[in-house]
C-alpha positions in Angstrom: 0.0 0.0 0.0 2.8 2.4 0.9 4.6 1.7 -2.3 1.4 2.2 -4.3 0.8 5.6 -2.6 4.4 6.6 -3.3 4.0 5.8 -7.0 0.8 7.8 -7.1 2.7 10.8 -5.6 0.5 11.0 -2.5 1.8 13.5 0.0 3.6 11.9 2.9 4.6 8.8 1.1 7.7 9.9 -0.8 9.8 7.5 1.3 7.5 4.6 0.6 7.4 2.2 3.6 10.3 3.8 5.4 9.5 5.4 8.7 8.7 9.1 8.2 7.7 11.7 10.8 5.2 14.3 9.5 4.9 17.0 12.3 3.1 19.3 9.9 0.0 17.0 10.2 -0.2 17.2 14.0 -2.6 20.1 14.1 -5.2 18.6 11.8 -7.4 17.3 14.6 -7.5 20.8 16.2 -9.0 22.3 13.0 -11.9 19.8 13.2 -14.6 20.8 15.7 -17.1 18.0 15.0 -16.3 15.1 17.3 -14.8 12.1 15.5 -12.6 9.0 16.0 -9.0 9.1 14.9 -7.0 6.0 14.4 -3.5 7.3 15.2 -0.8 6.2 12.8 -3.0 3.8 10.8 -0.1 3.1 8.5 2.5 2.8 11.1 3.1 2.3 14.9 3.3 5.3 17.3 5.7 3.3 19.5 8.1 2.3 16.8 11.7 2.1 18.1 12.8 5.0 15.9 10.1 7.4 16.9 11.5 9.6 19.7 9.6 10.2 23.0 9.6 13.9 22.2 7.5 13.3 19.1 5.0 11.1 21.0 4.7 13.8 23.5 3.8 16.2 20.7 1.1 13.8 19.6 -0.3 13.6 23.1 -0.3 17.4 23.5 -2.6 17.7 20.4 -4.8 14.9 21.8 -5.2 16.9 25.1 -6.1 20.0 23.1 -8.8 18.1 21.2 -11.0 16.6 23.9 -14.0 16.4 21.6 -12.3 13.6 19.6 -11.5 10.0 20.5 -8.0 8.8 19.6 -7.3 5.0 19.1 -3.7 4.0 19.4 -2.8 0.4 18.3 0.7 -1.0 18.7 2.8 -4.2 18.5 5.4 -2.5 20.8 3.3 -3.1 24.0 6.4 -3.0 26.3 7.4 0.4 25.1 3.9 1.7 25.3 3.5 0.6 28.9 6.9 2.0 29.9 6.0 5.3 28.3 2.6 5.8 29.9 3.7 4.7 33.3 5.9 7.8 33.2 3.6 10.2 31.2 0.0 11.3 31.5 -2.6 9.2 29.6 -5.4 11.5 28.3 -9.0 10.4 29.0 -9.9 10.5 25.3 -7.3 7.8 24.3 -8.1 4.2 23.6 -5.1 1.9 23.9 -4.8 -1.4 22.0 -2.3 -4.1 21.0 -2.2 -6.5 18.1 -2.8 -10.1 19.1 -2.1 -12.2 16.0 -1.1 -15.4 17.8 -0.3 -17.0 21.2 3.5 -16.6 21.2 3.9 -13.0 20.3 0.4 -11.4 20.6 -1.1 -12.8 23.8 1.8 -11.6 26.1 1.2 -8.0 24.9 -2.1 -8.0 26.9 -0.3 -8.1 30.2 1.5 -4.9 29.3 -1.8 -3.3 28.2 -3.5 -4.3 31.4 -1.0 -2.1 33.4 -2.4 1.1 31.9 -5.5 3.0 33.1 -6.9 3.7 29.6 -10.5 4.7 29.2 -10.8 1.8 26.8 -8.4 -1.1 26.4 -8.7 -3.2 23.2 -6.9 -5.7 21.1 -6.9 -6.4 17.4 -6.7 -10.0 16.4 -6.1 -9.0 12.7 -4.7 -10.9 11.1 -5.8 -13.8 13.3 -3.2 -16.5 12.5 -4.2 -19.3 14.9 -6.6 -20.3 17.6 -5.9 -18.2 20.7 -7.5 -20.8 23.0 -8.9 -19.7 26.4 -7.4 -16.2 26.2 -7.7 -14.0 29.4 -9.9 -11.0 28.6 -9.5 -9.4 32.0 -9.3 -5.6 31.7 -10.3 -5.6 28.0 -13.2 -3.6 26.7 -13.2 -4.4 23.0 -11.9 -7.1 20.7 -11.5 -6.7 16.9 -11.1 -9.8 14.8 -10.1 -10.0 11.1 -8.4 -12.2 8.5 -5.3 -11.5 6.6 -5.4 -9.8 3.2 -3.1 -9.7 0.2 -1.7 -12.2 -2.3 0.2 -14.2 0.4 -2.7 -14.1 2.9 -3.1 -17.1 5.2 -6.7 -18.5 5.7 -8.4 -17.9 9.0 -10.6 -20.7 10.4 -14.2 -19.9 11.6 -13.7 -21.9 14.8 -10.9 -19.5 15.8 -13.2 -16.5 15.4 -16.2 -18.2 17.1 -14.0 -19.0 20.1 -13.1 -15.4 20.6 -16.8 -14.3 20.1 -17.8 -16.8 22.8 -15.3 -15.5 25.2 -16.3 -11.9 24.6 -20.0 -12.9 25.2 -19.1 -14.7 28.4 -17.0 -11.8 29.7 -19.3 -9.0 28.4 -16.6 -7.6 26.1 -17.6 -5.8 22.9 -16.9 -7.9 19.8 -16.3 -6.5 16.3 -15.7 -8.8 13.4 -14.0 -6.7 10.7 -13.5 -9.0 7.8 -12.6 -12.5 6.5 -9.8 -11.0 4.5 -8.7 -12.6 1.3 -10.2 -16.0 2.3 -13.8 -16.6 3.1 -15.3 -18.9 5.9 -15.5 -21.8 3.4 -11.9 -21.5 2.4 -12.5 -19.9 -0.9 -11.0 -16.6 -2.1 -13.5 -13.8 -1.8 -14.9 -12.4 -5.0 -16.0 -8.8 -5.4 -19.7 -9.6 -4.7 -19.1 -11.8 -1.7 -19.8 -10.4 1.8 -16.6 -10.6 3.7 -18.1 -9.5 7.1 -20.7 -12.2 7.8 -20.1 -14.5 10.7 -22.8 -16.9 12.0 -25.3 -15.3 9.7 -24.9 -11.7 10.7 -22.5 -8.8 11.1 -20.9 -8.2 14.5 -19.9 -4.6 15.0 -20.2 -3.8 18.7 -17.8 -1.1 20.0 -17.4 1.1 23.1 -18.9 4.5 22.9 -16.5 7.4 22.1 -15.4 9.6 25.0 -17.6 12.7 25.4 -16.1 15.5 27.6 -18.3 16.8 30.4 
C-alpha cells in the first residue's frame, strides 16, 4: 500500500514504507470541531523504536487540546507503550490497543496493556493466524477480529473466530468482526460480490462509545 501511494505521488509517502515523521500534520485534529474518532498512525506504529519520545509527547499534546475527539492507538510494541505511559499522562480520550495475532507474540502484549489506566483497552486480532484458546480478557473492553489480506494471505478458520466471540460474550466484552480478509469462511478466495463480514449469519460490529467530555 505504501509503495502504491508513493507511485501515485500522494503527499507523505515519498519515502514509501520507510518510517517518516510528519509533524506538519499534527494540528489537523485541532481544526476539526465536529467530534470524530482518529486511528493514530493507521499506516505505522506510534511506539516504533525510531520514533522519539519527544514526538510522541507532541502527539499527546494535540490529543489533550482536542477533547472532543477520541484517539485510538494500536501497537505491536506493547512494552514500550507501557513504559511510556507509566511515566507520562494518559489522556482520557485515548483508547489503547495491542495487536494479538497469535499466542506466542500477541497474547503476552495483553499483560503490558493491562497495566495502563486507559478509558478503553482493546486488542486487534487482525490478522488472526491461529486459535488463541482460552485467552484471558480481564481488563479488556473491546476485541476486533479479522483475517489476513493480500496475495500471500493465510486463511483464518471460523472456529478461531467463534471461540473469541464466545469468550467476549461470556466476559461482556464488545466484539467486532471486521472481515474475513482474502479468504472466506468456506476456504474460498472472496470475490468482489461476496460479503466478507458475515459471521454466524450476521454482522458483528459492537464497540465502546467514544469519550464525550463533560
